[in-house]
C-alpha positions in Angstrom: 6.5 -14.5 11.0 10.2 -13.9 10.5 10.9 -11.2 7.9 14.0 -12.2 5.9 13.6 -10.2 2.7 14.9 -7.0 4.4 18.3 -8.5 5.3 20.1 -7.6 2.1 18.9 -3.9 2.3 18.7 -3.4 6.1 21.5 -0.8 6.1 20.1 0.9 3.0 16.7 1.2 4.6 18.3 3.0 7.6 19.8 5.4 5.0 16.3 5.8 3.5 14.9 6.8 6.9 17.8 9.3 7.5 17.0 10.8 4.0 13.3 11.0 4.9 14.1 12.8 8.2 16.4 15.2 6.4 13.5 16.4 4.2 12.0 18.5 7.0 15.3 20.2 8.1 15.3 24.0 7.9 11.5 24.1 8.0 8.9 24.9 10.7 9.7 23.0 13.9 6.3 21.4 14.0 6.9 19.9 10.5 10.2 18.5 11.7 8.5 17.0 14.7 5.7 15.6 12.6 8.1 14.0 10.1 10.0 12.3 12.9 6.8 11.1 14.5 5.6 9.6 11.2 8.9 7.9 10.4 9.2 6.5 14.0 5.7 5.0 13.6 6.6 3.5 10.2 5.9 -0.1 9.2 8.2 -2.7 7.6 9.2 -0.4 4.7 8.1 -2.9 2.1 7.7 -0.4 -0.7 11.3 1.1 -0.5 12.6 -2.5 0.0 11.0 -3.4 -3.4 12.8 -0.4 -5.0 16.1 -1.2 -3.4 16.0 -4.9 -4.1 14.8 -4.4 -7.7 17.5 -1.8 -8.4 20.1 -3.9 -6.6 19.1 -6.9 -8.8 19.4 -4.9 -12.0 22.5 -2.8 -11.2 21.0 0.6 -10.5 23.2 3.4 -9.3 23.0 3.2 -5.4 22.7 7.0 -4.8 19.9 7.5 -7.4 18.2 4.3 -6.0 18.3 5.7 -2.5 16.5 8.9 -3.7 13.9 6.7 -5.4 13.3 4.6 -2.3 12.9 7.7 -0.2 10.5 9.2 -2.7 8.3 6.1 -2.7 8.1 5.8 1.1 7.4 9.6 1.5 4.7 9.3 -1.1 3.2 6.4 0.9 3.5 8.4 4.1 1.8 11.4 2.7 -1.1 9.3 1.5 -1.5 7.8 5.0 -1.6 11.3 6.5 -4.5 12.3 4.2 -6.2 8.9 4.5 -6.3 9.0 8.3 -7.8 12.5 8.2 -10.5 11.5 5.6 -11.3 8.3 7.6 -11.2 10.1 11.0 -8.7 7.5 12.2 -7.0 8.4 15.5 -4.6 5.5 15.6 -2.2 3.9 13.1 0.0 1.0 14.1 -0.8 1.8 17.7 0.4 5.4 17.5 -1.7 8.5 17.4 -2.3 9.9 13.9 -1.5 13.5 13.1 -5.1 14.4 12.9 -5.6 13.1 16.4 -3.3 15.9 17.6 -3.7 18.7 15.0 -6.4 20.5 13.3 -7.6 19.3 9.8 -5.9 22.2 8.2 -2.5 21.6 9.8 -2.8 17.9 8.9 -3.6 18.5 5.3 -0.8 21.0 4.9 1.6 18.5 6.5 0.5 15.9 4.0 1.0 18.4 1.2 4.5 19.2 2.4 5.4 15.5 2.4 4.1 15.0 -1.1 6.3 17.9 -2.2 9.4 16.5 -0.6 8.6 13.1 -2.1 8.5 14.8 -5.6 11.8 16.5 -4.8 13.5 13.2 -4.1 12.0 11.7 -7.3 13.5 14.6 -9.2 16.9 14.0 -7.4 17.1 10.7 -9.3 18.0 12.8 -12.3 15.5 10.9 -14.4 12.7 12.6 -16.3 11.1 9.1 -16.8 11.1 8.5 -13.0 9.5 11.9 -12.5 6.8 11.0 -15.0 6.2 7.7 -13.3 6.0 9.4 -10.0 3.5 12.0 -11.2 1.4 9.3 -12.9 1.3 7.2 -9.7 0.3 10.2 -7.6 -2.5 11.0 -10.1 -3.7 7.4 -10.0 -3.7 7.4 -6.2 -5.6 10.7 -5.8 -8.1 9.8 -8.5 -8.7 6.5 -6.8 -9.4 8.2 -3.5 -11.8 10.7 -5.1 -13.6 7.8 -6.8 -13.9 5.9 -3.6 -15.1 8.9 -1.7 -17.9 9.8 -4.2 -18.8 6.6 -6.0 -17.5 3.3 -4.6 -19.6 3.0 -1.4 -22.0 0.1 -1.7 -20.8 -1.1 -5.1 -20.5 -4.9 -5.3 -18.4 -5.0 -8.5 -15.1 -6.8 -9.1 -14.1 -4.3 -11.7 -14.6 -1.5 -9.3 -12.7 -3.4 -6.6 -9.7 -4.2 -8.8 -9.5 -0.6 -10.1 -9.7 0.7 -6.5 -7.0 -1.5 -5.1 -4.7 -0.8 -8.1 -5.0 2.9 -7.4 -4.7 2.5 -3.6 -1.8 0.1 -3.4 -0.6 -1.7 -6.5 0.3 1.6 -8.3 2.8 2.4 -5.6 4.4 -1.1 -5.8 4.5 -0.7 -9.5 6.2 2.7 -9.2 8.8 1.2 -6.9 9.8 -1.7 -9.2 9.4 0.0 -12.6 11.3 3.2 -11.6 14.1 1.1 -10.1 14.4 -0.7 -13.4 14.4 2.6 -15.3 17.4 3.6 -13.2 19.2 0.4 -14.2 21.2 -0.5 -17.3 18.5 -2.7 -18.7 16.3 -2.8 -21.8 12.6 -1.9 -22.1 11.4 -5.5 -21.9 13.2 -5.9 -18.5 11.6 -2.6 -17.3 8.2 -3.9 -18.3 8.8 -7.2 -16.4 9.8 -5.3 -13.3 6.6 -3.2 -13.6 4.5 -6.3 -13.9 6.2 -7.8 -10.8 5.4 -4.7 -8.8 1.8 -4.8 -10.0 1.2 -8.5 -9.1 2.6 -8.3 -5.6 0.9 -4.9 -5.0 -2.5 -6.3 -5.9 -1.8 -9.3 -3.6 -0.7 -7.0 -0.8 -4.0 -5.1 -0.8 -6.1 -8.2 -1.1 -4.4 -9.6 2.1 -5.0 -6.2 3.8 -8.7 -6.6 3.0 -8.7 -10.1 4.4 -7.0 -8.9 7.6 -9.7 -6.3 7.9 -12.0 -9.2 8.6 -9.7 -11.7 10.4 -7.3 -9.5 12.3 -7.7 -8.5 15.9 -8.7 -4.9 16.5 -5.7 -4.2 18.8 -3.3 -5.5 16.2 -4.8 -4.1 13.1 -5.5 -0.7 14.8 -9.1 -0.3 13.6 -12.5 -2.1 14.1 -12.8 -5.5 12.5 -14.7 -5.1 9.3 -13.8 -1.4 9.1 -14.2 -1.2 5.3 -17.6 -2.8 5.3 -18.7 -0.6 8.1 -17.9 2.3 5.8 -19.8 0.8 2.9 -16.7 -0.5 1.0 -17.2 -3.9 -0.6 -13.9 -5.7 -0.7 -12.9 -9.1 -2.1 -13.9 -11.3 0.9 -17.4 -9.6 0.8 -17.6 -10.1 -2.9 -16.9 -13.8 -2.6 -19.4 -14.1 0.2 -22.0 -12.3 -1.9 -21.3 -14.7 -4.8 -22.2 -17.6 -2.4 -25.0 -15.9 -0.6 -26.7 -13.6 -3.1 -29.9 -13.3 -1.1 -28.3 -12.4 2.3 -30.5 -9.5 3.5 -27.7 -8.0 5.5 -25.5 -7.8 2.5 -28.3 -6.3 0.4 -28.8 -3.7 3.2 -25.1 -2.6 2.9 -25.2 -2.6 -0.9 -28.4 -0.6 -1.1 -27.4 1.7 1.8 -30.8 1.6 3.2 -30.1 2.4 6.8 -28.5 -0.8 8.1 -27.7 -0.8 11.8 -24.7 -2.0 13.8 -26.2 -5.3 14.7 -26.8 -6.1 11.0 -23.2 -5.2 10.2 -21.8 -7.2 13.1 -23.8 -10.2 12.0 -22.7 -9.8 8.3 -19.0 -9.4 9.3 -19.1 -12.5 11.4 -20.8 -14.4 8.6 -18.0 -13.4 6.2 -15.3 -14.2 8.8 -16.6 -17.8 9.2 -17.4 -18.4 5.6 -15.3 -19.8 2.7 -14.9 -16.3 1.3 -11.7 -15.7 3.4 -10.0 -18.7 1.9 -11.1 -17.9 -1.6 -9.7 -14.3 -1.3 -6.4 -15.6 0.0 -6.3 -18.1 -2.8 -6.6 -15.2 -5.3 -3.9 -13.3 -3.5 -1.7 -16.4 -3.9 -2.4 -16.4 -7.6 -1.1 -12.8 -7.9 2.0 -13.7 -5.9 2.6 -16.8 -8.1 2.5 -14.7 -11.2 5.0 -12.3 -9.6 7.3 -15.2 -8.7 7.1 -16.5 -12.3 8.2 -13.1 -13.6 11.2 -13.2 -11.1 12.4 -16.4 -12.7 13.1 -14.4 -15.9 15.7 -12.3 -14.1 19.3 -13.5 -13.5 20.0 -15.1 -10.2 21.1 -12.8 -7.4 20.7 -12.5 -3.6 18.3 -9.6 -4.3 16.1 -11.8 -6.5 15.9 -14.3 -3.7 14.9 -11.6 -1.3 12.2 -10.4 -3.7 10.9 -13.9 -3.9 10.8 -14.0 0.0 9.0 -10.6 0.0 6.4 -11.9 -2.4 5.8 -15.0 -0.3 5.7 -12.9 2.9 2.8 -10.9 1.5 0.3 -13.7 1.8 1.7 -15.1 5.1 1.7 -11.9 7.1 -0.7 -11.2 9.9 -0.4 -7.4 10.0 
């Protein structure tokens, strides 16, 4: 589908990429090369777009906002580097991951470097509050990953699922929107509305990701269909399926982690793909987006507000 929400900030996003590249200058040549590789393989820059559009809508200082957008996207990039290593992923968006080319030690250290440079950009906003929000978001993300690694496998719980996707994704969207508002000449109530907007669209974004894990084509998504379920992670489509089929033996096998085989998983994934669970999960994502759109109506009209509405709508219409 056509992406229109980037149009008002297209030039600014190019500035964000330049800023990100500059963070490796003067360091080891391999770090410079890795940073350029990661940026080149980047996605649509949805998270920095949220920061730029929110700050633009609310009147944030452009230079401070640029540093925030760079911090948010570098934070996202660093989490992907570590995630790919943990998951053993060799491809992301069709490009080789760092861990496909480097040792685990070098990959971890590169991720650490990017986290540090993201924190530096957050500090460059000159706002202690933004630094606090950045630190809280990073803590939430890492705690969520640790929880997923040690406890979340095979848990068919909505509470666990919502906590997990908040930590993994929504917390970063929340950081982008709330911190942009903090950098703007607005009151605390407006900052809170911006935070809630980021939360709602961030939750929807991850739910759609989890749907695409079942419905997307392997070549386009860059990982096997049903990848999360194959790793024992129960996402929203599987939860809806389980609600409707509580006695499915294949589902119980995954939940109880009792040695299910590939044919069982393939059968379960196909059952979920062809069930009403996919539509129900997308309907829930739409509900999150609608709450986000309702919040936007509370802000004064501006081209940036229109673009944020387009962005929210895009989340549930995308196919990658």
